[in-house]
C-alpha positions as CSV (number, residue, x, y, z in Angstrom):
1,M,-34.7,-40.9,-63.0
2,N,-33.2,-38.5,-60.4
3,D,-29.8,-39.2,-59.1
4,I,-29.6,-39.9,-55.3
5,T,-26.9,-37.9,-53.7
6,K,-24.8,-39.0,-50.8
7,E,-26.5,-36.4,-48.7
8,D,-29.9,-37.8,-49.5
9,L,-28.8,-41.3,-48.7
10,N,-27.4,-40.2,-45.3
11,K,-30.6,-38.4,-44.6
12,E,-32.7,-41.4,-45.4
13,L,-30.5,-43.7,-43.3
14,E,-30.8,-41.3,-40.4
15,Q,-34.5,-41.3,-40.7
16,R,-34.7,-45.1,-40.7
17,R,-32.4,-45.3,-37.7
18,N,-34.5,-42.7,-35.8
19,S,-37.7,-44.5,-36.7
20,E,-36.2,-47.8,-35.4
21,L,-35.1,-46.1,-32.2
22,W,-38.5,-44.4,-31.7
23,E,-40.3,-47.7,-32.2
24,R,-38.2,-49.4,-29.5
25,G,-38.3,-46.4,-27.2
26,D,-34.5,-46.1,-27.3
27,I,-34.6,-42.3,-27.6
28,E,-31.7,-41.2,-25.5
29,F,-30.2,-39.6,-28.6
30,L,-32.6,-36.8,-28.2
31,L,-30.9,-35.5,-25.0
32,N,-28.2,-32.9,-24.7
33,E,-25.2,-33.7,-22.5
34,S,-26.7,-31.9,-19.5
35,Q,-29.9,-33.9,-19.8
36,K,-28.0,-37.2,-20.1
37,K,-26.2,-36.6,-16.8
38,I,-29.5,-36.0,-15.0
39,Y,-31.2,-39.0,-16.8
40,H,-28.5,-41.5,-16.0
41,N,-28.2,-40.4,-12.3
42,W,-32.0,-40.8,-11.9
43,K,-32.0,-44.3,-13.5
44,A,-29.1,-45.4,-11.2
45,N,-30.8,-44.2,-8.0
46,R,-34.6,-44.3,-8.5
47,F,-35.2,-47.5,-6.6
48,K,-33.7,-46.1,-3.4
49,S,-36.9,-44.2,-2.5
50,T,-40.4,-43.3,-3.7
51,T,-39.3,-39.8,-4.6
52,S,-36.3,-38.2,-6.4
53,T,-35.5,-34.5,-6.6
54,V,-33.5,-32.8,-9.3
55,C,-32.2,-29.3,-8.3
56,S,-31.1,-27.8,-11.6
57,S,-29.9,-24.6,-13.2
58,R,-32.0,-22.8,-15.8
59,K,-31.3,-23.5,-19.4
60,L,-30.6,-27.2,-18.9
61,G,-33.9,-28.4,-20.3
62,K,-35.6,-29.8,-17.2
63,S,-39.1,-29.7,-18.6
64,T,-38.1,-31.4,-21.9
65,L,-36.3,-34.0,-20.0
66,G,-39.3,-34.7,-17.9
67,L,-41.5,-35.4,-21.0
68,F,-38.7,-37.5,-22.5
69,I,-38.5,-39.8,-19.4
70,A,-42.3,-40.1,-19.5
71,S,-42.4,-40.9,-23.2
72,E,-39.6,-43.4,-23.0
73,L,-41.5,-45.4,-20.3
74,C,-44.7,-45.2,-22.2
75,I,-43.3,-46.5,-25.4
76,K,-41.3,-49.4,-23.8
77,N,-44.1,-50.4,-21.4
78,P,-47.7,-50.9,-22.7
79,D,-50.5,-49.5,-20.6
80,T,-48.2,-47.3,-18.6
81,L,-49.9,-44.4,-16.8
82,I,-47.9,-41.2,-16.0
83,G,-49.0,-38.0,-14.3
84,F,-47.3,-34.8,-15.3
85,V,-47.8,-31.7,-13.1
86,A,-47.1,-28.5,-15.0
87,P,-46.4,-25.0,-13.5
88,T,-49.4,-23.4,-15.2
89,V,-53.2,-23.7,-15.5
90,G,-54.4,-21.1,-18.0
91,A,-51.6,-21.9,-20.5
92,L,-51.5,-25.6,-19.9
93,S,-52.5,-26.5,-23.5
94,L,-49.8,-24.2,-24.9
95,Y,-47.2,-25.7,-22.4
96,I,-48.0,-29.2,-23.6
97,Q,-47.8,-28.3,-27.2
98,Q,-44.4,-26.7,-26.9
99,L,-43.0,-29.7,-25.1
100,F,-44.6,-32.1,-27.6
101,Q,-43.1,-30.3,-30.5
102,T,-39.6,-30.3,-29.0
103,V,-39.6,-34.0,-27.9
104,F,-41.4,-35.5,-30.9
105,A,-39.8,-33.4,-33.6
106,S,-37.8,-36.4,-35.0
107,C,-40.5,-39.0,-34.3
108,P,-42.2,-40.5,-37.4
109,P,-45.8,-39.2,-37.6
110,T,-47.1,-42.8,-37.5
111,L,-45.5,-43.3,-34.1
112,R,-46.5,-40.1,-32.4
113,P,-49.0,-40.2,-29.6
114,K,-52.3,-38.5,-30.0
115,L,-52.4,-35.2,-28.3
116,T,-55.4,-33.6,-26.6
117,D,-55.7,-30.6,-24.3
118,T,-54.5,-32.6,-21.3
119,Q,-53.4,-36.0,-22.5
120,M,-50.9,-37.9,-24.7
121,V,-52.2,-41.3,-25.7
122,F,-49.8,-43.8,-27.2
123,G,-50.6,-46.6,-29.6
124,N,-49.8,-49.3,-27.0
125,G,-52.3,-48.0,-24.5
126,S,-49.9,-45.9,-22.4
127,K,-51.0,-42.4,-21.4
128,I,-49.5,-39.2,-20.0
129,I,-52.1,-37.1,-18.1
130,F,-51.2,-33.4,-17.5
131,A,-52.5,-31.2,-14.7
132,G,-51.7,-27.6,-14.0
133,L,-50.9,-25.7,-10.8
134,A,-50.5,-22.0,-11.5
135,K,-47.9,-21.6,-8.7
136,G,-50.1,-23.5,-6.3
137,T,-53.2,-21.5,-6.7
138,G,-55.0,-23.7,-9.2
139,S,-56.7,-27.0,-8.4
140,S,-56.6,-29.0,-11.6
141,Y,-54.0,-31.3,-10.0
142,E,-56.7,-32.7,-7.8
143,T,-58.0,-34.5,-10.9
144,L,-55.0,-36.8,-10.6
145,Q,-55.9,-38.3,-7.2
146,S,-58.3,-40.8,-8.7
147,F,-55.6,-42.5,-10.8
148,S,-52.9,-45.1,-10.1
149,F,-49.7,-44.0,-11.7
150,D,-46.4,-45.7,-12.6
151,L,-44.6,-42.3,-12.5
152,V,-45.5,-38.7,-11.6
153,L,-43.4,-35.8,-12.6
154,I,-43.6,-32.3,-11.1
155,D,-42.0,-29.5,-13.2
156,E,-40.8,-26.4,-11.3
157,A,-41.7,-27.8,-7.9
158,G,-40.0,-24.8,-6.2
159,S,-42.8,-22.5,-7.5
160,I,-45.6,-24.5,-6.0
161,K,-46.7,-22.9,-2.7
162,N,-48.5,-25.9,-1.2
163,L,-46.1,-28.5,-2.6
164,D,-46.0,-30.6,0.6
165,N,-49.8,-31.0,0.7
166,I,-49.9,-31.9,-3.0
167,V,-47.1,-34.4,-2.8
168,D,-47.9,-36.1,0.5
169,A,-51.7,-36.0,0.5
170,I,-52.5,-36.4,-3.2
171,L,-49.7,-37.6,-5.4
172,I,-47.8,-40.2,-3.2
173,P,-51.0,-42.2,-2.6
174,T,-51.5,-42.5,-6.4
175,L,-48.2,-44.4,-6.7
176,L,-48.9,-47.1,-4.1
177,A,-50.9,-49.6,-6.3
178,R,-48.3,-49.7,-9.1
179,R,-45.2,-49.1,-6.9
180,G,-44.6,-46.0,-8.8
181,H,-42.0,-43.2,-8.5
182,L,-42.2,-39.4,-8.2
183,I,-39.7,-36.9,-9.6
184,M,-39.5,-33.2,-8.8
185,F,-37.6,-30.9,-11.1
186,S,-36.8,-27.3,-10.1
187,T,-34.4,-24.5,-9.5
188,P,-34.3,-23.4,-5.8
189,S,-37.4,-21.5,-4.7
190,R,-37.4,-17.8,-4.4
191,E,-38.8,-18.4,-0.9
192,G,-35.5,-20.0,0.1
193,N,-35.4,-22.7,2.8
194,N,-38.9,-21.8,3.9
195,H,-40.3,-23.6,0.8
196,P,-41.2,-27.3,1.0
197,F,-39.0,-28.1,-2.0
198,Y,-36.0,-27.4,0.2
199,K,-37.1,-30.1,2.7
200,Y,-37.6,-32.6,-0.1
201,C,-34.1,-31.8,-1.4
202,Q,-32.6,-32.5,2.1
203,K,-34.6,-35.7,2.4
204,A,-33.4,-36.9,-1.0
205,K,-29.8,-36.2,-0.1
206,V,-30.1,-38.6,2.9
207,E,-31.9,-41.2,0.8
208,G,-29.4,-41.0,-2.1
209,T,-32.0,-39.7,-4.6
210,Y,-30.9,-36.1,-4.9
211,S,-29.0,-34.7,-7.8
212,E,-27.8,-31.1,-8.5
213,Y,-26.6,-29.5,-11.7
214,T,-25.4,-26.0,-12.0
215,I,-24.8,-24.0,-15.2
216,R,-21.2,-25.3,-15.0
217,D,-22.5,-28.8,-15.5
218,S,-24.2,-27.7,-18.7
219,H,-23.5,-28.4,-22.4
220,Y,-23.1,-24.7,-23.1
221,P,-19.6,-23.2,-23.9
222,L,-18.1,-21.2,-21.1
223,D,-18.6,-17.9,-22.8
224,I,-22.3,-18.6,-23.3
225,Q,-22.6,-19.7,-19.6
226,N,-21.0,-16.4,-18.5
227,K,-23.3,-14.5,-20.8
228,F,-26.3,-16.1,-19.0
229,I,-24.8,-15.2,-15.6
230,D,-24.1,-11.6,-16.6
231,E,-27.7,-11.2,-17.7
232,L,-28.8,-12.0,-14.1
233,G,-26.5,-9.5,-12.5
234,G,-23.2,-11.3,-12.4
235,I,-21.8,-14.3,-10.6
236,D,-22.2,-12.7,-7.1
237,S,-25.8,-11.7,-7.6
238,I,-28.5,-13.5,-5.6
239,N,-30.5,-14.2,-8.8
240,A,-27.5,-15.9,-10.5
241,K,-26.6,-17.9,-7.4
242,R,-30.2,-19.2,-7.2
243,E,-31.0,-19.6,-10.9
244,F,-27.7,-20.9,-12.2
245,F,-25.8,-22.3,-9.2
246,C,-28.6,-24.0,-7.2
247,Q,-27.9,-22.0,-4.1
248,W,-30.7,-21.5,-1.6
249,V,-31.3,-18.1,-0.1
250,I,-31.3,-19.0,3.6
251,D,-33.4,-17.1,6.2
252,E,-30.7,-16.9,8.8
253,S,-33.1,-15.6,11.4
254,K,-34.7,-19.1,11.4
255,Q,-31.5,-21.1,10.8
256,V,-30.3,-23.0,13.9
257,I,-26.6,-23.4,12.8
258,P,-25.9,-20.6,10.3
259,E,-22.1,-21.1,10.9
260,W,-22.1,-24.6,9.3
261,A,-20.3,-24.8,6.0
262,S,-19.7,-27.7,3.6
263,K,-15.9,-27.5,4.2
264,Y,-16.6,-29.1,7.6
265,K,-18.0,-32.2,5.9
266,A,-14.7,-34.0,6.1
267,V,-12.6,-36.7,7.8
268,T,-9.3,-35.7,9.4
269,P,-6.4,-38.3,9.2
270,Q,-6.0,-40.4,12.3
271,P,-2.7,-39.4,14.0
272,E,-0.4,-41.9,15.8
273,V,-1.9,-40.9,19.1
274,Y,-5.5,-41.7,18.0
275,Q,-5.3,-44.9,20.0
276,F,-5.4,-42.8,23.1
277,Y,-8.1,-40.3,22.1
278,R,-11.4,-40.5,23.8
279,H,-14.6,-41.6,22.2
280,Y,-18.1,-40.4,23.0
281,L,-21.7,-41.4,22.4
282,G,-24.6,-38.9,22.1
283,L,-28.3,-39.9,22.1
284,D,-31.5,-38.0,21.7
285,S,-34.4,-40.4,22.4
286,G,-37.8,-40.5,20.8
287,Y,-40.4,-42.9,19.4
288,R,-42.3,-41.1,16.7
289,D,-39.7,-38.3,16.5
290,A,-36.9,-40.9,16.2
291,T,-34.0,-41.8,18.4
292,G,-30.8,-40.3,17.0
293,I,-27.3,-41.4,18.0
294,V,-23.9,-40.0,17.1
295,L,-20.5,-41.5,17.6
296,F,-17.5,-39.1,17.8
297,T,-13.9,-38.8,18.9
298,H,-12.2,-35.8,20.6
299,Y,-8.9,-35.1,18.9
300,F,-7.0,-33.7,21.8
301,R,-3.9,-32.4,20.1
302,E,-5.9,-31.0,17.1
303,N,-8.5,-29.5,19.5
304,L,-11.5,-30.7,17.5
305,I,-14.4,-33.1,17.4
306,Q,-14.6,-35.6,14.6
307,V,-18.0,-37.2,14.2
308,E,-17.5,-40.6,12.7
309,G,-20.9,-42.3,12.7
310,E,-24.6,-42.0,13.3
311,L,-27.6,-44.3,13.9
312,R,-31.3,-43.6,13.7
313,F,-34.2,-45.6,15.1
314,K,-37.9,-44.9,14.8
315,E,-41.2,-46.4,16.1
316,K,-40.9,-50.2,16.3
317,Q,-37.1,-50.0,16.0
318,V,-36.9,-48.1,19.3
319,R,-36.2,-51.0,21.6
320,S,-33.2,-51.1,24.0
321,D,-31.8,-54.5,22.8
322,I,-32.0,-53.4,19.1
323,I,-30.4,-50.1,19.8
324,T,-27.5,-51.4,22.0
325,Q,-26.7,-54.1,19.5
326,A,-26.6,-51.6,16.7
327,I,-24.4,-49.2,18.7
328,Q,-22.0,-52.1,19.6
329,A,-21.7,-53.1,15.9
330,K,-21.1,-49.5,14.8
331,A,-18.6,-48.8,17.5
332,D,-16.7,-52.1,16.7
333,A,-16.5,-51.0,13.1
334,L,-15.3,-47.5,13.9
335,W,-13.1,-48.0,17.0
336,G,-12.3,-51.7,17.0
337,K,-13.5,-54.4,19.3
338,G,-12.9,-53.7,23.0
339,W,-13.7,-50.0,22.5
340,K,-14.4,-47.8,25.4
341,A,-16.5,-44.6,25.4
342,H,-15.3,-42.0,27.8
343,R,-18.8,-40.7,28.2
344,M,-22.2,-41.7,27.0
345,V,-24.7,-38.8,27.1
346,G,-28.4,-38.9,26.6
347,D,-31.5,-36.8,27.0
348,S,-32.1,-36.2,30.7
349,A,-35.9,-35.9,29.9
350,D,-36.0,-39.7,29.5
351,P,-34.1,-41.3,32.4
352,I,-36.1,-44.5,32.2
353,F,-35.0,-45.2,28.7
354,L,-31.4,-44.5,29.5
355,N,-31.7,-47.0,32.4
356,E,-33.0,-49.6,30.0
357,L,-30.0,-49.1,27.8
358,N,-27.6,-49.4,30.7
359,K,-28.8,-52.9,31.4
360,Y,-26.6,-54.0,28.5
361,Q,-22.8,-54.0,28.7
362,P,-20.8,-51.8,28.3
363,F,-23.4,-49.0,28.2
364,Q,-23.4,-46.4,30.9
365,F,-25.5,-43.5,29.6
366,F,-26.3,-40.5,31.9
367,G,-28.6,-37.6,31.3
368,V,-27.2,-34.3,30.1
369,R,-27.2,-31.3,32.4
370,K,-29.3,-28.9,30.3
371,K,-29.3,-25.1,30.0
372,S,-32.0,-23.5,27.9
373,L,-32.1,-24.8,24.3
374,R,-31.0,-21.4,23.0
375,A,-28.0,-21.4,25.4
376,M,-26.9,-24.9,24.4
377,V,-27.3,-24.2,20.7
378,N,-25.3,-21.0,21.2
379,E,-22.4,-22.9,22.7
380,F,-22.5,-25.4,19.9
381,R,-22.5,-22.6,17.3
382,E,-19.4,-21.1,18.8
383,L,-17.7,-24.5,18.4
384,V,-18.7,-24.7,14.8
385,N,-17.6,-21.1,14.1
386,R,-14.1,-21.9,15.5
387,G,-13.8,-24.7,13.0
388,Q,-13.7,-27.4,15.8
389,L,-16.3,-29.7,14.3
390,L,-15.8,-32.1,11.4
391,V,-18.4,-34.5,10.3
392,S,-17.9,-37.6,8.2
393,P,-19.8,-37.5,4.9
394,E,-21.3,-40.9,5.9
395,C,-23.4,-39.1,8.5
396,K,-26.1,-38.0,6.1
397,Y,-28.8,-37.3,8.7
398,L,-26.6,-35.1,10.9
399,I,-25.2,-33.2,7.9
400,S,-28.7,-32.6,6.7
401,H,-29.7,-31.3,10.1
402,L,-26.7,-29.0,10.3
403,E,-27.6,-27.6,6.9
404,S,-31.3,-27.3,7.3
405,A,-32.3,-27.1,11.0
406,I,-34.7,-24.2,11.6
407,W,-36.5,-22.7,14.6
408,D,-40.3,-22.9,14.9
409,E,-42.4,-19.9,14.4
410,V,-42.1,-18.9,18.0
411,G,-38.3,-19.3,18.0
412,E,-38.1,-21.4,21.2
413,K,-38.1,-24.9,19.8
414,L,-36.7,-26.7,16.7
415,D,-39.1,-27.1,13.9
416,K,-39.8,-30.5,12.3
417,D,-37.3,-31.7,9.7
418,Q,-38.0,-33.3,6.4
419,F,-38.7,-36.7,8.0
420,G,-41.3,-35.3,10.5
421,T,-38.9,-35.4,13.4
422,H,-37.1,-32.7,15.4
423,F,-33.4,-32.9,14.2
424,D,-32.6,-35.7,16.6
425,E,-29.0,-36.4,15.5
426,L,-28.2,-32.7,15.9
427,M,-29.5,-32.6,19.4
428,A,-27.7,-35.9,20.3
429,L,-24.4,-34.2,19.2
430,I,-25.2,-31.0,21.2
431,Y,-25.9,-33.0,24.3
432,A,-22.7,-35.0,24.1
433,I,-20.3,-32.2,23.2
434,R,-21.4,-30.4,26.4
435,N,-19.6,-33.2,28.3
436,V,-16.3,-33.4,26.4
437,A,-13.3,-33.3,28.6
438,W,-11.5,-30.7,26.6
439,N,-8.6,-30.0,28.9
440,E,-7.8,-33.6,30.0
441,N,-4.8,-34.9,28.0
442,P,-5.5,-38.6,27.3
443,I,-2.0,-39.3,25.9
444,P,0.2,-41.2,28.5
445,P,3.3,-39.1,29.4
446,E,5.5,-42.2,28.9
447,F,4.3,-42.6,25.3
448,K,7.4,-42.7,23.1
449,F,9.6,-42.1,26.2
450,D,13.3,-42.9,25.4
451,P,15.2,-43.6,28.7
452,N,18.5,-43.1,26.9
453,T,17.9,-39.5,26.0
454,M,14.9,-38.4,28.0
455,F,14.1,-38.0,31.7
456,Y,10.6,-38.1,33.1
457,P,10.4,-37.0,36.8
458,G,7.0,-38.6,37.3
459,L,8.4,-42.2,37.4
460,D,8.8,-44.2,40.6
461,E,12.1,-43.9,42.4
462,K,13.5,-47.2,41.4
463,T,12.8,-46.8,37.7
464,K,14.0,-43.2,37.9
465,Q,17.4,-44.2,39.3
466,V,17.9,-46.9,36.6
467,Q,17.1,-44.5,33.9
468,L,19.3,-41.8,35.4
469,E,22.2,-44.2,35.4
470,K,21.6,-45.0,31.7
471,A,21.3,-41.3,30.8
472,F,24.0,-39.8,32.9
473,G,26.2,-42.6,34.2
474,V,25.7,-41.7,37.8
475,H,23.9,-43.5,40.7
476,N,21.6,-40.6,41.9
477,L,21.6,-37.2,40.3
478,F,19.8,-35.9,43.3
479,D,22.4,-37.0,45.8
480,P,25.2,-34.4,45.4
481,M,27.4,-36.0,48.2
482,R,27.3,-39.4,46.5
483,N,28.0,-38.0,43.1
484,L,31.0,-36.1,44.6
485,K,32.3,-39.4,46.1
486,D,31.9,-41.1,42.7
487,L,34.1,-38.3,41.2
488,N,36.7,-38.6,43.9
489,G,36.9,-42.4,43.5
490,S,35.8,-43.2,47.0
491,F,33.6,-46.1,45.9
């Protein structure tokens, strides 16, 4: 009889443990630390929206993670159906085999799904159906539109040229019956912000279903990370910034606010004189396009605009009573009850809607005096460039617009944003900032006035005389004859 070594015993125990975990579908142990971060973030936020986007560095194992998520759901939930869109057509079978071998390497043979050219079939009736895209030129993904999925995964979404058509027209409808979810994995596209994946990333940021992982978030040691970076030309190269640091190459010729930077996404502390600072409301009206509203304060001493809140209404929500109630509640929360806006500025192209809003107290919207769109945007860009605009991180739509707003092909109008509207919160801010009273000091001159040590000539004569007596011990500093009599003791 052969002796069983401690090493053999440990190996057998590990195999049993792995077998039990595979049988239950508790297979998180397969993930590296990078993949665990992505996995847990997705699980925590997946119910916020139908879609999630993961913008990730190379070398983190996005493709393997995608198959892991799909396999876990299939094992734990009988009759689950999952679609997996791969970035290849001709080599689809090889792509599937490589992922299969990686993910199921530790899985007992009796528990492994059956693998065909385009499917993985599990013993409990669950399936993963694969389709290829070949950078958007193939059409095998169209075979997916006849199914109803619990989950759809898209690998390397940034390489798919017609991504928006595939997602919106074909894949999203397949999720409706089972209330499914869609995940897009990718590094930034080589096409930069012109690629549809950029818009999906911006949309996911607003909805709270976006996650981003650079090479610095990876499980690799720093020296290995730096080796990867050097191989792509160094940390300042465009390739390294895109492939390892999730930075988008922006087409500045189309970007509306290229001066915007993430450092302006901040909240400045409220000074003691904030109580006197003036508040403003900006509004860009629309029905299908959405009505966007921004609430901001002009910090006079600091010479800057602090955007503190935003509101958005679309289609059936665009009703004057709904909008005014929401503004009232938002302003109460930001500025306190009894707030007063110095100016309320709306789009002059819709005066009837502004009049409807003004039926409700305390609203007094007026239409902005417009220049050309390019001229108004140019004024706004100069403001941003001077560092005079800060936006609260709570204003997700506005921040998304500042980051991603682009001109249309002609360059005369704003293109549509990721929500199918025309960057309404941005336009609301541009309109209102044109009406800021930059040079009017709202701080009362008597604020913190000490009559014992200070003299303010703007007071009325009676008060002035009382304070002069307190400060200088004389009846009237401006009556030299009376002061002379005081000194000579005539009174």
